[in-house]
C-alpha positions in Angstrom: 0.0 0.0 0.0 1.5 3.3 -1.2 2.5 5.6 2.0 0.1 8.4 0.9 -2.7 6.1 1.4 -1.7 5.3 4.9 -1.5 8.7 5.9 -4.7 9.5 4.3 -6.2 6.9 6.3 -4.4 7.9 9.5 -6.4 11.1 9.5 -9.7 9.0 10.4 -8.3 6.2 12.3 -7.1 7.2 15.5 -6.6 4.3 17.9 -4.7 1.1 17.9 -7.8 -1.3 17.6 -9.3 0.7 14.9 -6.0 0.4 13.1 -5.8 -3.0 13.7 -9.2 -3.9 12.5 -8.5 -1.6 9.0 -5.6 -3.5 8.2 -6.7 -7.1 9.1 -9.7 -6.2 6.4 -7.3 -5.0 3.7 -6.9 -6.7 0.8 -4.4 -5.1 -2.1 -5.9 -4.8 -5.3 -4.8 -7.8 -7.4 -5.8 -9.4 -10.8 -8.1 -12.4 -10.8 -6.3 -15.3 -9.5 -3.0 -13.1 -8.1 -4.5 -13.3 -4.4 -4.2 -17.3 -4.2 -0.7 -17.2 -5.8 0.7 -14.5 -3.1 -0.9 -16.5 -0.4 0.9 -19.8 -1.5 4.0 -18.7 -1.9 5.6 -18.9 1.4 4.6 -23.0 1.3 6.4 -23.5 -2.1 9.6 -25.1 -2.9 12.1 -22.2 -3.8 12.3 -22.9 -7.7 8.3 -23.2 -8.0 8.0 -19.7 -6.8 10.4 -18.1 -9.5 8.2 -18.1 -12.5 5.3 -16.5 -10.2 7.6 -13.8 -8.9 9.4 -13.0 -12.6 7.7 -9.5 -12.5 8.3 -8.9 -8.9 12.0 -9.4 -8.4 14.7 -9.9 -11.0 17.5 -11.2 -8.3 17.8 -12.7 -5.0 17.0 -12.6 -2.3 13.2 -13.6 -2.9 10.8 -12.3 -0.4 7.7 -14.4 -0.3 6.2 -13.1 2.8 6.7 -10.3 5.2 4.3 -9.3 7.7 3.6 -8.1 11.5 0.7 -10.5 13.1 -0.9 -10.6 16.8 -2.3 -14.1 17.3 -5.9 -14.7 18.4 -5.8 -16.0 21.9 -5.8 -19.7 22.2 -4.5 -20.1 18.9 -1.2 -21.9 17.9 0.9 -23.1 14.5 0.8 -26.8 14.0 4.3 -28.4 13.0 5.1 -28.0 9.7 8.2 -28.3 7.4 9.3 -25.0 6.2 10.8 -24.9 2.3 12.2 -21.5 2.6 14.3 -19.2 5.3 12.1 -17.7 7.9 13.1 -14.8 9.8 11.0 -14.7 13.0 11.4 -11.4 15.4 9.5 -11.0 18.6 7.6 -7.2 18.9 6.1 -8.0 22.0 4.6 -10.5 24.4 6.3 -14.3 24.7 6.3 -17.1 22.3 7.9 -21.0 22.4 9.3 -21.0 19.0 9.8 -25.0 18.2 12.3 -26.1 15.9 13.1 -29.8 14.9 11.3 -30.8 18.7 13.7 -28.3 20.5 11.7 -25.3 22.2 13.4 -21.9 22.1 12.4 -19.1 23.7 10.8 -16.1 21.6 10.4 -12.7 23.2 10.6 -9.0 22.6 13.8 -8.1 20.5 14.4 -12.0 20.0 15.3 -12.6 16.1 15.9 -16.2 14.7 16.6 -17.3 11.3 15.5 -20.7 10.3 16.8 -22.8 7.6 14.8 -24.7 5.0 13.7 -28.2 5.9 13.3 -27.4 9.6 9.9 -28.7 11.1 8.8 -25.7 13.2 5.7 -24.4 15.3 5.0 -21.7 17.5 2.9 -21.6 20.8 2.4 -17.9 21.9 2.1 -17.3 25.8 -1.5 -16.9 27.2 -0.2 -14.4 29.9 1.7 -12.0 27.6 0.1 -11.9 24.3 2.6 -12.5 21.4 3.2 -10.0 18.5 5.7 -10.8 16.0 7.4 -10.5 12.4 7.6 -13.1 9.9 9.9 -12.6 6.7 10.0 -15.6 4.3 12.9 -15.7 1.7 15.1 -17.6 -0.3 17.7 -17.5 -2.8 16.2 -19.1 -5.7 18.8 -21.2 -7.8 21.6 -19.6 -6.4 23.9 -20.7 -3.7 22.7 -19.4 -0.4 25.1 -17.1 1.3 23.7 -17.9 4.9 25.7 -21.0 5.5 28.8 -19.3 4.7 27.7 -16.4 7.2 26.4 -18.0 10.1 27.2 -21.7 9.8 25.0 -24.8 9.9 23.0 -24.2 12.9 19.8 -22.0 13.3 20.4 -18.2 14.1 19.3 -16.6 16.9 20.1 -13.1 17.7 19.0 -10.0 19.8 17.7 -6.5 18.9 18.2 -4.6 22.3 18.1 -1.1 20.9 15.3 -2.1 18.2 17.9 -1.1 15.3 16.6 -4.2 13.4 12.9 -3.5 13.9 13.4 0.0 12.4 14.6 -1.6 9.3 12.2 -4.7 9.4 8.9 -2.3 9.4 9.6 -0.2 6.3 10.6 -3.8 4.7 7.3 -5.1 5.6 5.7 -1.8 4.1 7.5 -2.0 0.9 6.5 -5.7 0.1 2.8 -4.6 0.5 3.1 -2.1 -2.5 3.9 -4.9 -4.9 6.3 -3.1 -7.0 9.7 -3.5 -8.7 11.1 -0.5 -7.0 9.4 -1.2 -3.8 10.9 -4.5 -3.5 14.1 -3.5 -4.5 14.2 -1.5 -1.3 12.9 -4.5 0.8 15.5 -6.8 -0.6 17.9 -4.2 0.5 16.7 -3.9 3.9 16.8 -7.6 4.2 20.3 -7.6 3.5 21.2 -5.0 5.9 19.5 -6.8 8.4 21.6 -10.0 7.6 24.5 -8.0 7.5 23.8 -6.8 10.9 23.4 -10.0 12.1 26.5 -11.4 11.0 28.5 -8.5 12.2 27.3 -7.6 15.8 28.7 -4.1 17.4 30.0 -4.0 20.6 27.3 -2.7 22.5 25.9 -6.0 23.8 29.0 -7.0 25.4 29.4 -4.0 27.1 26.4 -5.0 29.2 28.5 -7.8 30.7 31.1 -5.6 32.2 31.3 -4.4 35.9 28.7 -1.5 36.2 29.1 1.2 38.5 26.7 1.1 41.3 25.5 4.8 40.7 25.3 4.3 37.1 22.8 1.5 38.0 20.9 3.9 40.2 20.7 6.5 37.4 19.5 3.5 35.0 16.9 2.6 37.6 15.9 5.9 38.2 15.3 7.0 34.5 13.0 3.3 34.1 11.0 4.4 37.1 10.5 8.0 36.1 10.6 8.1 32.4 7.1 9.8 31.9 8.3 12.7 33.9 10.9 15.5 33.2 14.6 14.1 33.7 17.3 16.3 33.8 21.1 15.5 33.8 21.0 18.1 37.2 18.6 16.0 38.9 20.9 13.0 38.3 24.0 14.8 39.4 22.5 16.1 42.8 21.2 12.4 43.1 24.5 10.6 42.7 26.8 13.8 43.4 28.7 13.5 40.3 29.3 16.0 37.6 27.0 16.0 34.6 30.1 15.0 32.0 31.2 12.5 34.3 27.7 10.9 34.6 27.4 11.0 30.4 31.1 9.6 30.2 30.5 6.5 33.1 26.8 5.7 31.7 28.1 5.2 28.0 31.0 3.1 29.2 28.7 1.1 31.3 25.5 0.8 28.8 26.8 2.0 25.5 24.5 5.4 25.3 24.0 8.4 27.3 21.1 8.9 29.6 19.2 11.0 27.2 19.5 8.3 24.5 18.4 5.8 27.1 15.6 7.8 28.5 14.4 8.2 24.6 14.9 4.3 24.0 12.7 3.5 27.2 9.8 6.0 25.9 9.9 4.6 22.6 9.6 1.0 23.9 6.8 2.0 26.4 5.0 4.1 23.4 4.9 0.8 21.1 3.9 -1.1 24.1 1.0 1.4 24.8 0.1 1.3 21.0 -0.2 -2.5 20.8 -2.0 -3.1 23.8 -4.4 0.1 24.5 -6.8 1.9 22.3 -4.9 5.4 23.7 -4.7 7.9 20.8 -1.0 8.8 19.5 -1.5 12.2 21.8 -2.6 10.1 24.9 0.3 7.8 24.2 2.7 10.8 23.9 1.4 11.9 27.1 1.7 9.1 29.1 5.5 8.6 28.0 6.5 12.0 29.2 5.9 14.3 26.2 3.5 17.2 26.8 3.7 18.1 23.1 2.7 15.6 20.3 5.1 17.3 17.8 8.1 16.6 19.9 7.2 13.0 20.4 6.3 12.5 16.9 9.6 13.8 15.9 11.6 12.0 18.2 9.9 8.4 17.5 10.3 9.2 13.6 14.0 10.3 14.1 14.9 7.2 16.2 12.4 4.4 14.5 12.6 6.0 11.0 8.8 5.9 10.8 6.0 7.5 12.6 4.0 5.7 15.4 0.8 5.7 13.1 3.1 3.5 10.5 4.2 1.1 13.0 0.6 0.6 14.0 -0.1 0.2 10.3 2.0 -2.7 9.9 0.3 -4.9 12.5 -2.2 -7.0 10.7 -3.7 -10.4 11.8 -1.8 -13.6 10.9 -2.8 -15.1 7.7 -0.2 -17.7 7.6 -0.5 -19.9 11.2 -3.1 -22.6 11.2 -5.7 -22.8 13.7 -5.8 -25.8 16.0 
């Protein structure tokens, strides 16, 4: 769906529930027979999909499914053998991702790449409703680079700062447009994600280093008071440390400044409220500490690459999970 159509509809859709209903009912306009073709692409063998995708992709990777979904209560995916690579990303909640009989946790920020031939199923948590992203893709008749990059086992990664999610959402939006240029954009984003997984930054490793107790105190204060105004002067008075020292030590311990950490917490809380409540974007902004909607929207888009409205719009009901 072109972005200008999304923005047009956002003017009349003010809550997450309405957005979810809208995109669950939305069907792209295809020629007769094309809907069935796109529905079956993720379950076909790679060579079977190439003739069907010849006007969509000129070269690999071929993306046959890209969506964000929230399974209904009580629903699970029965075991099935997959014929293409699947990338799974936990947006919110928890689920058990079962691969070849091995149960692996899938929570917020967890990412898996599962190889063709694996038998997998998914069991969402009843207490912490799961919201996830699925990307199915393959390299056609070309040799896959996955084994060379990652070895022969399945791949599990973590996305603590949401940077991969910031690429996955525009990938989904691009695929939904079903044009050659938008699909090229989606391919580029998928390759960036694979690159990021193969070349992790050092930020996560820094979390295992010894933490200054006063930095822990600041971290906890920010988590508990993110909805209020937090200034460096307040943190300085609370710890007896200078502002510059706090910035240096906090970055050393957590890989970011206190203001960056505050923004990260606010973004995560905003996404959680968008997923779990019917609050308007203005109400969400207020609850995470912004009195002005414009300031919140600018911060969210700067850090995520999309607006909160566009984030909501990518959440659709699952179409590829088999009900019990």
